[in-house]
PAPALUM-525079 format. One record per residue: residue number from 1; x, y, z of N, C-alpha, C, O in turn; residue in three letters. Coordinates in steps of 0.001 Angstrom, whole numbers, plus 500000, padded with zeros to 6 digits. Atoms other than C-alpha are relative to their C-alpha. Layout:
<atoms>
<NUM,<X,Y,Z>,<X,Y,Z>,<X,Y,Z>,<X,Y,Z>,'ALA'>
...
</atoms>
This chain:
<atoms>
<1,<500492,499166,501091>,<614773,843556,198925>,<501083,500110,498928>,<502253,500332,499240>,'UNK'>
<2,<499051,499914,501104>,<616421,843602,195522>,<500156,501449,499547>,<499217,502242,499623>,'UNK'>
<3,<499741,498678,500561>,<618028,846704,194040>,<499710,499933,498513>,<500162,499020,497822>,'UNK'>
<4,<500337,499944,501424>,<616643,847665,190638>,<500485,501317,499416>,<500936,502201,500144>,'UNK'>
<5,<499625,498742,500657>,<617409,850363,188092>,<499176,501147,500566>,<499669,502272,500656>,'UNK'>
<6,<500864,498958,499442>,<614476,852290,189599>,<500539,500545,501324>,<500183,501657,501712>,'UNK'>
<7,<499428,499566,498721>,<616436,852516,192904>,<501273,500819,499839>,<501753,501397,500814>,'UNK'>
<8,<498742,499282,500211>,<619522,854117,191329>,<499806,501503,500152>,<498723,502036,499911>,'UNK'>
<9,<499968,498540,499941>,<620421,857740,191941>,<500804,500498,498797>,<501610,499762,498227>,'UNK'>
<10,<499297,499424,501150>,<621699,860055,189217>,<501509,499846,500184>,<502060,500245,501210>,'UNK'>
<11,<498562,500208,499971>,<625308,859113,188430>,<500422,498626,500482>,<501584,498249,500330>,'UNK'>
<12,<499664,501354,499549>,<625134,855622,189947>,<500321,499101,498816>,<499713,499206,497750>,'UNK'>
<13,<499634,500995,500996>,<626792,852839,187977>,<499749,498635,500626>,<500074,498406,501791>,'UNK'>
<14,<500343,501329,499489>,<625617,849241,188330>,<500192,498961,498900>,<500352,499287,497724>,'UNK'>
<15,<499978,501113,500945>,<625810,845832,186708>,<498633,499336,500020>,<498053,499114,501083>,'UNK'>
<16,<501288,500690,500096>,<622656,844168,185464>,<500199,498568,500480>,<501085,497860,500002>,'UNK'>
<17,<499889,501349,499450>,<622131,840966,187445>,<498961,499054,499418>,<499288,497952,498978>,'UNK'>
<18,<501081,500905,500366>,<618763,839553,186498>,<498754,500791,499631>,<498588,501936,500052>,'UNK'>
<19,<501303,499420,500316>,<615342,840309,185026>,<499116,498931,499389>,<499592,497880,498959>,'UNK'>
<20,<500971,500892,500616>,<612202,838628,183766>,<499925,500352,498514>,<499494,501448,498152>,'UNK'>
<21,<499960,499750,501447>,<612578,838317,179993>,<498631,500402,499468>,<498539,501191,498528>,'UNK'>
<22,<501364,499684,500447>,<608793,838506,179601>,<499615,501452,500318>,<498753,502020,499647>,'UNK'>
<23,<500358,498652,499568>,<608681,841909,181367>,<500802,501092,499292>,<500485,502274,499422>,'UNK'>
<24,<499106,499042,500648>,<611410,843573,179264>,<499745,500021,498492>,<499749,498966,497857>,'UNK'>
<25,<500185,499931,501450>,<610750,844846,175722>,<501228,499470,499240>,<502365,499694,499654>,'UNK'>
<26,<498937,500573,500824>,<612800,843058,173052>,<501023,501059,499582>,<502218,500772,499510>,'UNK'>
<27,<499109,498915,500426>,<614256,846402,171937>,<501094,500273,501047>,<502241,500545,500692>,'UNK'>
<28,<498995,499793,498954>,<615993,846807,175319>,<501058,498909,499979>,<502242,499181,500179>,'UNK'>
<29,<499051,501111,500093>,<617575,843378,174964>,<500943,500203,498823>,<502146,499964,498929>,'UNK'>
<30,<499191,499763,501196>,<618776,844256,171479>,<501009,501125,500204>,<502066,501133,499573>,'UNK'>
<31,<499116,498856,499760>,<620347,847478,172807>,<500987,499744,501134>,<501688,500662,501560>,'UNK'>
<32,<498972,500345,499031>,<622425,845646,175402>,<499552,499853,501436>,<500389,499692,502324>,'UNK'>
<33,<500497,500172,498638>,<620195,845376,178452>,<500001,498506,500339>,<498970,497836,500292>,'UNK'>
<34,<499798,501424,499746>,<621587,841964,179386>,<500792,499819,501294>,<501572,500696,501665>,'UNK'>
<35,<499242,500246,498767>,<622948,840418,182598>,<501511,500139,499770>,<502052,499659,498774>,'UNK'>
<36,<498561,499784,500085>,<626559,841443,183234>,<500391,501322,499377>,<501534,501756,499519>,'UNK'>
<37,<499683,498720,500635>,<626336,844698,181284>,<499899,501140,500996>,<499161,501073,501979>,'UNK'>
<38,<499907,498813,499145>,<627089,848072,182853>,<498867,500966,499652>,<498550,501175,498481>,'UNK'>
<39,<501055,499006,500188>,<624296,850619,183358>,<500292,501202,500894>,<500653,501048,502060>,'UNK'>
<40,<499826,498766,499243>,<624601,854248,184451>,<498743,500841,499864>,<498235,501036,498760>,'UNK'>
<41,<501159,499114,500036>,<621685,856475,185405>,<500485,501410,499713>,<501177,502015,500532>,'UNK'>
<42,<499539,498680,500423>,<622269,859727,183530>,<499074,501115,500457>,<499535,502154,500929>,'UNK'>
<43,<500973,498969,499655>,<619057,861659,184192>,<498688,499375,500407>,<498357,498258,500010>,'UNK'>
<44,<501354,500392,499633>,<615650,861386,185767>,<499089,501131,499554>,<499362,502293,499852>,'UNK'>
<45,<500939,498986,500483>,<612732,863216,184134>,<499373,500739,501195>,<499356,500211,502306>,'UNK'>
<46,<500534,499181,498901>,<611063,865982,186205>,<498985,499299,500910>,<498990,499542,502117>,'UNK'>
<47,<500984,500679,499170>,<608219,863764,187419>,<500412,498570,500325>,<499586,497764,500754>,'UNK'>
<48,<499468,501305,499637>,<610459,860709,187899>,<499849,498918,498953>,<500221,497771,499202>,'UNK'>
<49,<500228,500993,501051>,<609556,858958,184657>,<500031,500701,498652>,<499308,501684,498487>,'UNK'>
<50,<499131,501170,500049>,<611231,858059,182300>,<501375,500270,500604>,<501673,501373,501062>,'UNK'>
<51,<498615,499925,499556>,<614823,857351,183333>,<500889,499944,498759>,<500640,499152,497850>,'UNK'>
<52,<499079,499958,501137>,<617661,858171,180915>,<501272,499276,500404>,<501929,499662,501371>,'UNK'>
<53,<498914,500903,499633>,<620370,855490,180946>,<501070,499905,498924>,<500833,500199,497752>,'UNK'>
<54,<498939,500416,500905>,<623688,854558,179399>,<500238,498528,500307>,<500740,498186,501378>,'UNK'>
<55,<499774,501431,499828>,<623793,850789,178943>,<501013,499565,498960>,<500713,499482,497769>,'UNK'>
<56,<498894,500410,500880>,<627131,849667,177503>,<500160,500906,498785>,<500368,500427,497670>,'UNK'>
<57,<499802,499040,501083>,<627391,852835,175422>,<498750,500386,499247>,<498786,501327,498454>,'UNK'>
<58,<501278,499643,500633>,<623763,852891,174251>,<499211,500894,500947>,<498974,500525,502097>,'UNK'>
<59,<500796,499089,499192>,<621774,855861,175532>,<498533,499756,499694>,<498111,499781,498538>,'UNK'>
<60,<501425,500257,500208>,<618113,855122,176073>,<499198,500423,501210>,<499728,500547,502314>,'UNK'>
<61,<500924,499641,498932>,<615109,856122,178133>,<499043,498832,500209>,<498536,498247,499252>,'UNK'>
<62,<500944,501068,499707>,<612970,853557,179905>,<499001,500466,501052>,<499292,501354,501854>,'UNK'>
<63,<501043,499683,499030>,<609765,853738,181911>,<500386,499451,501370>,<501118,498467,501477>,'UNK'>
<64,<499709,500421,498640>,<609944,853414,185671>,<499475,498580,500260>,<500084,497824,501016>,'UNK'>
<65,<500555,501348,499821>,<607739,850287,185486>,<500972,498945,499472>,<501139,497889,500083>,'UNK'>
<66,<499009,500918,500565>,<610334,848600,183271>,<501254,499980,500867>,<501835,498919,501097>,'UNK'>
<67,<498801,499905,499158>,<613207,849848,185463>,<499854,499171,501273>,<500842,498639,501781>,'UNK'>
<68,<500237,500781,498778>,<611613,848124,188472>,<500172,498501,499775>,<500302,497742,500735>,'UNK'>
<69,<499875,501422,500337>,<611913,844775,186665>,<501441,499552,499783>,<501702,498357,499645>,'UNK'>
<70,<498604,500327,500312>,<615697,844955,186105>,<500837,500088,501273>,<501101,501181,501774>,'UNK'>
<71,<499212,500075,498781>,<617735,843819,189113>,<501456,500323,499684>,<502011,499835,498700>,'UNK'>
<72,<498614,499583,500207>,<621192,845392,189440>,<500804,499897,501293>,<500253,499760,502386>,'UNK'>
<73,<499081,499904,498877>,<624237,845456,191694>,<500783,501292,499823>,<501513,501448,498844>,'UNK'>
<74,<499324,498703,500101>,<625550,848961,192347>,<501501,499798,500202>,<501935,499147,501152>,'UNK'>
<75,<498545,500146,499891>,<629294,849193,191734>,<500704,501292,500383>,<501848,501246,500835>,'UNK'>
<76,<499425,498760,499470>,<629930,852878,192482>,<498885,501004,500274>,<498553,501825,499418>,'UNK'>
<77,<501074,499058,499667>,<627170,854752,194283>,<500530,501417,500129>,<501631,501633,500636>,'UNK'>
<78,<499645,498593,499856>,<627278,858531,194100>,<499503,500478,501362>,<498349,500254,501727>,'UNK'>
<79,<500367,499434,498711>,<627279,860220,197482>,<499976,501508,499880>,<500451,502067,498891>,'UNK'>
<80,<500046,498530,500005>,<626668,863846,198342>,<501424,500565,499913>,<501651,501555,499218>,'UNK'>
<81,<498616,499532,500044>,<630434,864259,198911>,<500587,499891,498604>,<501319,500781,498171>,'UNK'>
<82,<499512,500165,501363>,<631192,862883,195425>,<499486,501112,499100>,<500224,501636,498267>,'UNK'>
<83,<500590,498959,500830>,<628814,865397,193866>,<500615,501359,500315>,<500841,502160,499408>,'UNK'>
<84,<499395,498723,499631>,<630307,868301,195832>,<501403,500149,499420>,<501810,501251,499052>,'UNK'>
<85,<498653,499960,500549>,<633801,867378,194619>,<500003,500355,498516>,<500981,500903,498008>,'UNK'>
<86,<500080,499749,501437>,<632620,867668,190996>,<499714,501473,499710>,<499955,501939,498597>,'UNK'>
<87,<500394,498587,500214>,<631437,871279,191465>,<501204,500899,500051>,<501075,502113,499895>,'UNK'>
</atoms>
């Protein structure tokens, strides 16, 4: 099973690995949603959609359907212990 942006937890940072160009809006590509770029999940809306992201310094919200199409590699997962240390 591949990990996608939709699988990230709040605070997770990942690198974009792959996606289907046909499934991603051109605007996302223009804003830096490209393989190799860093993505951080900043917030999840109350009902789980949309997701608020930081992609290489650009803050944007994307639908969960689009997030499921973007394969990533998590580089620093947030754990419960990490969150407790921040409080």
